[in-house]
N, C-alpha and C positions, 0 to 999 in steps of 0.2 A: 771439453768433451771428456767424459770419464766412462771407460768400459763401453764405448759406443753410445752412451746416453748424453744428452745435452746438459750443460751445467749453467745455472742461472744464479746471478748475484743475490737476488732477493725473491720473495714470494710474488711480488707484483709483476716482476719481469716474467716469472714462470707462468703465471696465469695469463698474461698477455700473449705469450707464445702459444699457450694451449688453445685459447680462443681463436687465435689466428689460424692455427692448424685445423681446427674444427670448421672454420669458415671456408678454408681452401678445400677441405674434403667434401663439404656440402656442394660447393661450386663445381667440383669435379664430377660428383654424382649427377648434378643437374645437367651438365654438358653432355653426359652420356645419353640423356633422353632428349637432346636437342633443345634444351632450354637453358636459361641463365639465371643466376641468383642476383645478378647486378641489376640496378635500376636503369643503367645505361649500357647497352650492349657494345657501345664503342669504347668503353673504358678498357684500359690495359688489363689483361688477365694472365697470370703465370701459366706456364705450360702444364699439361696434364701430368707429365713425368715428375716435375718438381713438386707438384701438389701431392702426388702419391708418396714421394720420398719424405716430405714434411709430415704427412699424416702417419706414415710408418714409424718415423722416429718418435713422434709424440705418443703413439700407441704403446711403444716399448717402455716409455718413461713411467715413473711412479704416478705422474699426474693422470694417467689414463684410467686410474681407478675411480676418479670422480665421475659421477653420472651427469650427463648434460641436462640442461633444463628442458622439461617436457614441452612439447608443442601443444599449447592450450587449444589451439584451433582444431586439433585432431581428437580431442577428448570427446567421448560420447556422453550424452545426458542419460545415463542409465540409473535405474532405481533398484538397488540391491541391499538396502538397509534391512537388518533383521533377518537376513537369510532368504528373503523372497526373491525369486528370479526376476531379472529385468524383462520388460516386454519384448516381443519378438522384433518389433519394428523400431530399432534404435534410431534416435534422432540426434544427429550431429549438429553442431552449431552451423557449419557451412551448408548442411542439407536444408536448412530453413529458407535459403535463398533459392526460390523456384523461378526459373526463367519462363515467363508466359508471354514474352514479347516477340517470339520467333514465328514459326509457321504454324504453331498450334492454334486450332480453332477456338474461338471464345468460349463455347460451351465446354469443350474438353479442358480448357485452362481452368474454368470455374470448378468443374468437377474435381480436378486435380488439387486445387487449393482447398476445397471443402474436405476432401479426404485427408489432406495434410493437417487441416485444422482439427479434425476428429482425432487423428493420431496424437497430436500435441496435447489436446485436452485429456486424452486417456493417460498420457505420461504425467501430466500435472496432477490428475486425480490420484494416481498411484503414489506419487511423491507425497501428496497431502495426507493420504491414509497412513503412510509410514511415519511421517512427522508426528501425526496424532498418536500413533502407538508409542513412539519414543517419548513424547511429552507425558503420556500417561505413566510410562515406566519411571520416568525421572521426576514425576510430580511437579511438572512445570506447566502453567496454564499458557494460553495463547498470547498474553501480553508480556510474558517473560517473568512473572513472579512465581517463585517456588512455593509449592504447597503439596499436600498429600492427595489432592483431588484434581480432577480435570474440569475445566469450564464447560458449560453447556454448549454443544455444537451449534454452529450457525444454522439458520434455516436453509433447507435445500431449495434453492430458488427454482430448480427445474420442476419441482413438484408443488411449488407455492401457488396458492390461489388467493386473490385479494378478498377481503371480507365483503360480504354481499352489499352492504350499505355504505361502503367507503367510496370516496371520490378521488382516485389517484390521477394526477396530471403530470405526465412526464414532459418537462420543459426546462430550458435553461433560464434560471431566475433572472439573469442579466438582461434578457431581451423578451421576457414574458409580458403579455398584455395586461398589466396590473390595472390600468384604468377600466378596462372592460370587466374585469373581475369585481372591481369596486362598485361599478354600476349595478352589477347583478346581485351582489350580496355584501352586507356589512357584517363584520364578525365581532362576536363577544370576546373571544380569546384568540390570540395569535401565539404560537409556539415556534421558536427558532433555535436551531442548533448550527450556527454559522461555522463554516470550515475556516476558522481563524488561521491566518498565516503565522507560523511559528517564527521565533526569532532567528532560527537557523533553518535553511532549506534542507540541510543534511544533518539531522539529529545524530548525536554520537553516543548516546547513553542507552543503546539497545532499543530505541524507539523506531519503528518502521511505520510510516504513514501511508495508508492504502487509499487515500482519496485526494482529490485535487483541492488545494488551498486557494483562498481568495484574499487579495490585498484588502486592507481596511477601506480604501477608497471605493472599491466595488460594493462592499456591504453598505457603505454610507449612501450609495446612489439608489438603493431600493426605496421606492415610494411607500413605505409602510404606513405613513400618516393618512393616506387616502383610504385605507382598508378598514379603519375604525373611526367612528365618531366618539365612541366611548367604549371602555372595556379594559381588558388586561393584556399585557404582553409578557411572555416568559422567554428569557434569553439565556441559553447555556453559555457559560463563559469560562475561559481558561485563565490561569493565574496572571499572566502578563497582559490581559486584555480587560481587566476590571474598569480602568479609567476610560478606555474607549467605549465600553458597553454603556457606562453612565452617560457619556456624551451623546451616544446614539439615541438613548432614551429621551434626553432633552431635545435633541434635534427633531425627533418624530413626535414630540408633544406629550411625552409620558413623564410621570413622577415616580421615582423609585419608592416602593412601599414595603417590600419584603424580599426574602430570598429563601431558597430551599437547598439543603445540603444532601447530596447522595453519598452515603458511606458505602463503598464497594466491598462486597464480600465474595468469598470463594464458595464452592459447592459445600464445603464443610463449615460454613458460617464463620470462617475466620476472616480477619481484615485482609483485603487484597491490596497489598502495597505495590505501587508502581514507581516509575522513575520520576525524579524531580531534581532540580538544580541544586537546592540546598537540603531539602527534606524529601523523604519518600512520600509520594502522593497517594492517598487512599480515599479521596473524595472528589466530587465535582460539585460545582455550584450553579444554580439557576437563579438569575435575578428576576424579580417580579416588578413590573411597572404598571401604572394605571393612568388613564386619561378620561376626562369627562365624568359623567354621572355613573353611579353604580348600575350594573345590569339589573333589571327588575326581578330576576330570579336568583339573585346573589344569595348564597348561604355562607355565613361567616363561621369561623372556628370549627370547621368540619374535619380538618386533617392536620397532621403535624408538619413542621417545616424540616423534618429530618426523615430521609428514606434509607432504610437498611435493605439492600437488595443485591442479588448476585450480579457480578460483572459478566457480561456475555461477549458478543463480538466487538471488534474495534469500533468506537464511537456510537455503539448501540446503547440507548438510554433505557432506564427501567420503565416497565409498564405502570408502576405506581404513579409516575408523573401524570399520565393521562387520567388515571383514576382520581387524583387530587383535583385536576382541572374540572373534570366532569362533576365532582361533588361540590366544588366551589360555585360553578355556574351550570347547574343541571339544565339539560335541554337547550343549550346554547348553540350558536354557530361557531364551529371550531375550525381553525386553519393552522396547518403546519407547513413551514417553509424549510427547504433543504432536507426534506424527508426522503426516506428509503423504503424499500419493500417491507422491511421488518417493522416499519413505523405505521403501516396502514391500519386504520381502525374504523369501525362503523361510525357513521355520522361525522366523520372528519374529512375535510378537503386537504389533500396532501400534495404538495408541489415540490418537484426535484428532478434532477437530471439522471438519477439512478433508479428510477421506478421501472 
């Protein structure tokens, strides 16, 4: 003890004493409100006076200048980037847990939850707007590649209307009635963008996956072979799934005949480079397979096998792909599997669980 302050042999001992004093002080405050910080109220607890003395001694020491770790559970989800004021209704992490199992009437509970949902959606919308502003100022597009321009915003699904002659089917492809569809229609062209499962469930190179991935065995189980007696299949593939995609083609009765490369561009027509394990990826590939006889309305050599098109939302493919298919087999029966709202197109049947 030096000049009334505790002396410690090393920094580790000093930090241990500091944390012990903080724990005792918190326990003392909790006891004042008739509660305990201990998981077991039967555990031995030091007296309030000893805790106050320990806390007092440590507050006088130089270690008291250190700020304690903030309580993350008390932080508010506020949106104040760029100087804009946060919404009036702050949403704390704990406030999201609403107890509707008590005496509350079911209708009142439902109204409460819906009001909470609206509030949360407003917060999310505000945060997204501010993120978009910062991305625009920093020249960063939504996939993380730096550029002087901003990618085209995603479709506002709240105001979205399906094309008049499109046929959207919202369904889980894993338990969809494929046999019934096959009996109703045989397709000239099938387009697939499978949600391939990445090698890592938690990508670490700045990649955030916003859709559910499927293991290969689930994609294998789809009865694609019954949907076509003859025609083409187009399969979007990622780098580590080429071999698997070729195996699927053979399994479903197709022969690989061609491929299409999509070179991604920014709004300024520059190459939009993304993340890759060895090289920066700036393209995606769609494999083309064929089975049976040529469709009677087949038109050869009508389009290039390279698409130069702006990158849009995550996993959103270029419109030019649909144009190529419609030029290759004009007036055909078209089916897209794993489709989304932004994929809907006149005279196409689109199946997916995000429609």
